[in-house]
C-alpha positions in Angstrom: -51.3 68.1 -0.8 -49.8 71.3 -0.4 -52.9 73.2 0.7 -53.9 71.0 3.5 -50.6 71.4 4.8 -51.2 75.1 4.8 -54.7 74.7 6.4 -53.4 72.3 9.2 -50.4 74.7 9.8 -53.3 77.5 10.6 -54.9 75.4 12.9 -51.9 75.0 15.2 -51.0 71.6 13.9 -47.2 70.5 12.8 -46.8 69.7 9.4 -44.4 67.8 7.4 -44.3 67.3 3.8 -42.1 64.2 3.2 -40.1 64.0 -0.2 -39.6 60.2 -1.1 -37.5 61.2 -3.8 -37.2 64.5 -5.6 -34.2 64.0 -8.2 -32.6 61.5 -10.7 -29.1 60.4 -9.8 -26.5 62.2 -11.9 -28.6 64.8 -13.2 -28.2 68.3 -13.5 -30.2 71.4 -13.7 -28.4 74.7 -15.0 -25.1 73.0 -14.1 -26.2 72.5 -10.6 -26.9 68.9 -8.9 -30.9 68.2 -9.7 -31.1 67.2 -6.1 -29.8 70.7 -4.8 -32.2 72.6 -7.0 -35.7 70.5 -6.2 -34.8 70.3 -2.5 -34.2 74.2 -2.5 -37.5 74.6 -4.5 -39.2 72.4 -2.0 -38.0 74.0 0.9 -39.3 77.3 -0.5 -42.7 75.9 -1.1 -42.9 74.3 2.4 -41.9 77.7 3.7 -45.1 79.5 1.9 -47.0 76.5 3.4 -45.6 76.9 6.9 -44.7 73.1 6.9 -41.4 71.3 7.6 -39.7 69.4 4.8 -38.5 65.7 5.2 -36.4 64.6 2.2 -35.3 60.7 2.1 -32.1 60.0 0.4 -33.4 58.1 -2.8 -33.2 59.4 -6.4 -36.0 58.4 -8.6 -34.6 55.4 -9.8 -33.6 53.9 -6.3 -37.0 54.5 -4.7 -38.4 50.9 -5.1 -41.5 49.8 -3.0 -40.2 46.0 -3.1 -36.8 47.0 -1.3 -37.0 46.1 2.3 -34.2 48.7 3.1 -36.4 51.6 1.5 -39.5 50.1 3.3 -37.8 50.2 6.8 -36.4 53.5 6.3 -40.0 55.0 5.5 -41.5 52.9 8.4 -39.1 53.5 11.1 -39.5 57.5 10.2 -43.3 57.2 10.4 -42.9 55.3 13.7 -40.7 58.2 15.1 -42.9 60.9 13.8 -46.3 59.4 15.1 -48.5 61.1 12.7 -52.1 61.5 13.0 -52.6 62.1 9.3 -51.0 60.7 6.5 -51.9 61.9 2.8 -50.4 60.1 -0.1 -51.0 59.1 -3.5 -53.7 57.0 -4.9 -52.2 53.6 -5.9 -53.2 53.7 -9.3 -51.0 56.2 -10.8 -49.1 56.1 -14.0 -46.3 57.9 -12.3 -43.8 55.4 -11.2 -42.6 57.3 -8.1 -46.1 58.3 -7.1 -47.2 54.4 -7.2 -43.7 53.4 -5.3 -44.5 56.1 -2.6 -48.0 55.1 -2.2 -47.3 51.6 -2.0 -44.3 52.1 0.7 -46.9 54.1 2.9 -49.7 51.4 2.4 -47.1 48.8 3.8 -46.3 51.1 6.7 -49.8 51.5 7.2 -50.3 47.6 7.1 -47.6 47.1 9.4 -48.3 49.6 12.3 -50.9 51.9 11.0 -52.6 53.7 14.0 -52.7 56.8 11.9 -55.6 57.9 9.5 -54.7 57.6 5.7 -55.7 59.5 2.9 -55.1 59.1 -0.6 -55.0 62.3 -2.9 -55.1 62.6 -6.8 -52.5 63.9 -9.1 -53.5 65.1 -12.7 -56.4 62.7 -12.6 -57.1 60.7 -15.7 -53.8 61.7 -17.0 -51.8 60.0 -13.9 -54.1 59.1 -11.3 -56.5 56.5 -12.8 -60.0 55.3 -11.3 -60.2 57.8 -8.3 -63.4 57.9 -6.6 -63.0 60.2 -3.7 -65.4 60.6 -0.7 -64.1 63.6 0.9 -64.0 67.1 -0.8 -62.5 70.1 0.6 -63.2 73.5 -0.4 -59.9 75.4 -1.6 -61.1 78.5 -3.0 -60.0 80.7 0.1 -56.2 79.0 -0.1 -55.7 78.6 -3.8 -53.7 81.6 -4.4 -51.3 80.0 -1.8 -51.1 76.4 -3.4 -50.3 78.2 -6.8 -47.8 80.3 -4.9 -46.3 77.3 -3.4 -46.4 75.4 -6.7 -44.8 78.3 -8.5 -41.7 77.4 -6.2 -41.1 74.3 -8.3 -39.5 76.1 -11.2 -37.4 73.1 -12.5 -40.7 71.0 -12.8 -42.3 73.6 -15.0 -45.5 74.9 -13.1 -46.6 76.8 -16.1 -47.3 73.2 -17.7 -48.6 71.5 -14.6 -50.7 74.4 -12.9 -53.4 74.4 -15.9 -54.2 70.4 -15.2 -54.5 71.0 -11.5 -56.6 74.1 -12.1 -59.2 72.1 -14.2 -59.0 69.2 -11.8 -60.0 71.9 -9.2 -62.8 72.9 -11.1 -63.9 69.6 -11.9 -63.9 68.6 -7.8 -65.4 71.8 -7.1 -68.8 71.1 -9.5 -69.0 67.5 -8.0 -69.6 69.0 -4.3 -71.1 72.4 -5.2 -68.0 75.0 -4.8 -66.1 76.7 -6.9 -62.7 75.0 -6.6 -62.1 71.8 -4.4 -59.6 69.0 -3.8 -60.8 65.5 -3.3 -59.3 62.6 -1.2 -60.3 59.1 -0.2 -59.9 58.0 3.7 -58.8 54.3 4.1 -60.7 54.1 7.5 -61.5 56.2 10.1 -59.4 56.1 13.3 -59.4 58.0 16.6 
């Protein structure tokens, strides 16, 4: 989640936002390759968050959780980076790329693990399904930063997805007794 990146960065942690995919092969936006547009937008969002972007080379249609080559690329990168925490999509999601990303990260975790793995939700009940969090984070103090970073993704129409996230933040806030919250689920605690 983008706001988690900002909070960790403020505490002195290195934060990397990995993009398993961010484009469809051969698609243009305003006469420019979608890959270039979306990577530029993602880099701008990461700058706001104080994070470093990592772009994998896969088009949406090429991100396959069953591909040994894709799995090895993601696994090798995680081994190289040696993260303490990895946060990824909840595995029950109607968005194909969220599902593929979650599966790839889960397979890497099962292979080598060593890091704390958290799942997050995206547009609950629309994309993320059957999500039961065990961790809530109060985001009221950083919600403006999250919105600003989200607005960097103009090609993805933040004016359409932000209201759904806003509703989700309020819902999770009600569940834990704050105004706005994000929710996560920890697989298992590791040192």
